[in-house]
C-alpha positions in Angstrom: -36.7 14.6 8.3 -34.9 16.9 5.9 -36.6 18.3 2.8 -33.9 16.6 0.7 -32.4 13.2 1.4 -28.8 12.5 0.4 -28.6 9.0 -1.0 -25.5 6.9 -2.0 -26.1 3.9 -4.2 -23.2 1.4 -3.8 -22.7 -1.4 -6.2 -19.8 -3.8 -6.5 -20.0 -3.4 -10.3 -18.5 -6.8 -11.1 -21.1 -8.8 -12.9 -21.7 -5.9 -15.3 -18.0 -6.1 -16.3 -17.7 -9.9 -16.5 -21.0 -11.3 -17.7 -22.5 -10.5 -21.1 -26.1 -11.1 -20.0 -25.8 -8.7 -17.1 -24.0 -6.2 -19.2 -26.8 -6.4 -21.8 -29.5 -5.7 -19.3 -27.6 -3.0 -17.3 -25.1 -1.5 -19.8 -24.5 1.5 -17.4 -24.2 -0.7 -14.3 -26.8 -1.8 -11.9 -25.9 1.0 -9.5 -26.7 3.6 -12.1 -30.1 1.9 -12.9 -31.0 1.9 -9.2 -29.9 5.5 -8.9 -32.0 6.5 -12.0 -35.1 5.0 -10.4 -34.4 6.9 -7.2 -33.9 10.2 -9.1 -37.5 10.0 -10.2 -38.2 11.6 -6.8 -36.8 15.1 -6.8 -36.5 15.0 -3.0 -33.7 12.4 -3.4 -30.2 13.7 -4.1 -28.4 10.6 -5.5 -24.8 9.8 -6.1 -23.2 6.4 -6.8 -20.1 4.5 -5.6 -18.5 1.2 -6.6 -16.1 -1.3 -5.3 -13.4 -0.3 -7.7 -13.1 3.3 -6.5 -10.5 4.4 -3.9 -11.9 3.3 -0.4 -14.7 1.7 -2.5 -16.2 5.2 -2.9 -17.1 5.2 0.8 -14.8 7.7 2.3 -15.5 9.1 5.7 -16.5 12.4 4.1 -18.8 10.7 1.6 -20.5 8.7 4.3 -20.9 11.8 6.5 -22.8 13.4 3.6 -25.0 10.3 3.1 -28.4 10.0 4.8 -29.3 6.7 3.2 -27.0 4.1 1.7 -28.2 1.5 -0.8 -26.0 -1.6 -1.0 -26.0 -4.2 -3.8 -23.3 -6.9 -3.8 -23.0 -10.6 -4.8 -19.8 -11.8 -6.3 -17.2 -9.8 -4.3 -18.3 -9.6 -0.7 -14.9 -10.7 0.4 -13.2 -7.9 -1.5 -14.8 -5.2 0.6 -12.1 -4.0 3.0 -12.9 -4.8 6.6 -12.0 -1.2 7.6 -14.6 0.2 5.1 -17.3 -2.2 6.2 -16.7 -1.2 9.8 -16.9 2.5 8.8 -20.3 1.9 7.2 -21.5 0.0 10.3 -20.5 2.9 12.6 -22.4 5.3 10.4 -25.5 3.2 10.6 -25.2 3.2 14.4 -25.0 7.0 14.3 -28.2 7.2 12.2 -27.5 6.7 8.5 -30.2 4.5 6.9 -29.2 1.3 5.1 -31.1 -0.5 2.3 -29.6 -3.9 1.7 -30.6 -5.3 -1.7 -30.8 -8.9 -2.9 -27.5 -10.7 -2.2 -26.4 -8.0 0.1 -27.8 -10.3 2.8 -24.3 -11.9 2.7 -22.3 -8.6 2.7 -19.9 -7.9 5.5 -21.9 -4.8 6.5 -25.3 -6.6 6.7 -24.0 -9.7 8.5 -22.1 -7.5 11.0 -25.3 -5.5 11.8 -27.5 -8.7 12.0 -25.0 -10.7 14.1 -26.0 -14.0 12.3 -25.0 -16.0 9.3 -27.8 -14.6 7.1 -27.9 -17.8 5.1 -30.9 -19.0 3.1 -32.0 -21.5 0.5 -32.0 -20.5 -3.2 -32.6 -21.7 -6.8 -31.9 -20.0 -10.1 -34.7 -21.1 -12.5 -36.2 -17.9 -13.7 -39.5 -18.7 -11.9 -42.4 -16.4 -11.2 -42.5 -14.5 -7.9 -45.5 -12.9 -6.2 -44.3 -10.4 -3.6 -47.2 -10.0 -1.2 -47.7 -6.8 0.8 -48.0 -7.8 4.5 -48.6 -4.3 5.9 -50.3 -2.0 3.3 -50.2 0.9 5.8 -46.4 0.9 6.1 -44.6 3.9 4.4 -42.4 1.5 2.4 -45.5 -0.1 0.8 -47.1 3.2 -0.1 -48.5 3.1 -3.7 -48.3 -0.7 -3.9 -51.5 -2.8 -4.2 -51.8 -6.2 -2.7 -48.7 -7.7 -4.4 -46.0 -7.2 -7.0 -45.7 -9.9 -9.7 -42.3 -10.6 -11.2 -42.3 -13.0 -14.2 -38.7 -14.2 -13.8 -36.6 -14.2 -10.6 -34.1 -16.1 -8.6 -35.8 -17.9 -5.7 -34.7 -17.2 -2.1 -36.4 -19.5 0.4 -36.7 -20.0 4.1 -35.1 -20.6 6.5 -33.5 -17.2 6.4 -31.0 -17.0 9.2 -31.7 -13.5 10.4 -32.7 -12.1 13.8 -36.5 -11.6 14.0 -37.3 -8.5 12.1 -39.0 -5.5 13.7 -41.4 -5.6 10.8 -42.1 -7.8 7.8 -43.3 -5.6 4.9 -43.2 -8.1 2.0 -43.5 -11.9 1.8 -42.6 -13.7 -1.4 -44.2 -16.8 -2.9 -42.4 -18.5 -5.7 -43.6 -20.7 -8.5 -41.7 -23.7 -7.1 -43.7 -23.4 -3.8 -41.2 -21.7 -1.5 -41.9 -18.6 0.6 -39.5 -15.9 1.9 -39.4 -12.8 4.1 -38.5 -10.5 1.3 -38.9 -7.1 3.0 -37.8 -6.7 6.6 -36.8 -3.8 8.8 -34.6 -3.4 11.9 -33.2 -0.7 14.0 -29.5 -0.7 14.9 -28.3 2.1 17.1 -29.9 5.2 15.5 -30.0 3.7 12.0 -33.0 2.2 10.1 -32.3 -0.9 8.1 -34.5 -2.4 5.3 -33.6 -5.6 3.5 -35.4 -6.0 0.1 -34.9 -9.3 -1.7 -35.7 -8.7 -5.5 -32.8 -7.8 -7.7 -31.1 -10.8 -9.3 -28.7 -9.4 -11.9 -29.8 -11.6 -14.9 -33.3 -10.1 -14.9 -34.3 -6.4 -15.5 -35.9 -6.1 -12.0 -34.6 -2.7 -11.2 -36.5 -1.3 -14.2 -39.8 -2.5 -12.8 -41.8 0.6 -11.8 -43.2 -0.9 -8.6 -39.8 -2.1 -7.5 -38.5 1.5 -8.1 -41.5 2.8 -6.1 -40.5 0.6 -3.1 -36.9 1.8 -3.3 -38.0 5.4 -3.3 -40.3 4.8 -0.4 -37.5 3.0 1.5 -35.2 6.0 1.1 -37.7 8.2 2.8 -38.4 5.7 5.6 -34.8 5.1 6.3 -33.6 8.7 6.4 -32.5 10.0 9.8 -35.2 11.7 11.9 -33.0 14.1 13.9 -29.3 14.8 14.5 -26.9 12.0 14.2 -25.5 10.4 17.3 -21.8 10.0 17.3 -20.7 7.1 19.6 -17.5 8.6 21.1 -17.9 7.1 24.6 -16.2 10.1 26.3 -14.5 10.1 29.6 -16.3 12.6 32.0 -13.6 14.1 34.3 -14.3 14.3 38.0 -14.3 18.1 37.9 -16.9 18.1 35.1 -19.5 16.1 37.0 -22.9 17.8 37.5 -22.7 17.4 41.2 -19.6 18.0 43.4 -17.6 14.9 43.4 -14.4 13.7 45.2 -12.3 10.8 43.9 -12.5 8.1 46.5 -10.5 5.2 45.1 -7.7 4.1 42.8 -8.0 4.8 39.1 -7.0 2.7 36.1 -7.1 5.6 33.6 -5.5 9.0 33.3 -7.5 12.2 33.1 -8.3 13.0 29.5 -8.4 9.4 28.3 -11.1 8.9 25.6 -13.1 6.0 24.5 -14.2 2.8 26.2 -11.4 1.0 28.0 
């Protein structure tokens, strides 16, 4: 793992522009608040990007220089260009880490990587949440005691239509009685993925010191652990085979063709 981790925090930056409550809590945007919390760790080199920028701030060059991508979206999932979403997915396959936050469960990127609807039950009542630590020894839970208590949150409840996680790090209980797998990990290609549920925009959740601790931990956990693998699916010519080889049958493809056909 590198001594410094290059992080991009992506936010759709819509609610902050359209809703006075959200703007009052996050006057500099939720993406900047999340980035500020990450910058408390000097090992994290953090930049931000938003939906409104050219290519949503996620150019090929920018993603190539990103070790871990944080994604927050809610109101504008459909406005993310398919080409950009696929670009992000390819980078995860190559080894870039992805931290999907709150309503990012419905983002094009997350649904594409999960291969399911990622639907869930929900309620917006400002109820209390107790975020239980399921695996205290996991790097993402480092520095967290038995649970994190949030006074006011939006409820997400089971069933959560995701593929079975590799690990469940956090399990939420809500004041109304529901439970939810709020911190889950997967591996897709070479990339590490962590979904973390807290973060409803009408509450100051991303100022909470323990939530910030989890996000910093997640950045370290998700960072690539070796050279990135580029999925180019090359054609190996007959004369480049390790052992002497003679072509014995008809061929569909021309010498030099690249990519899977």
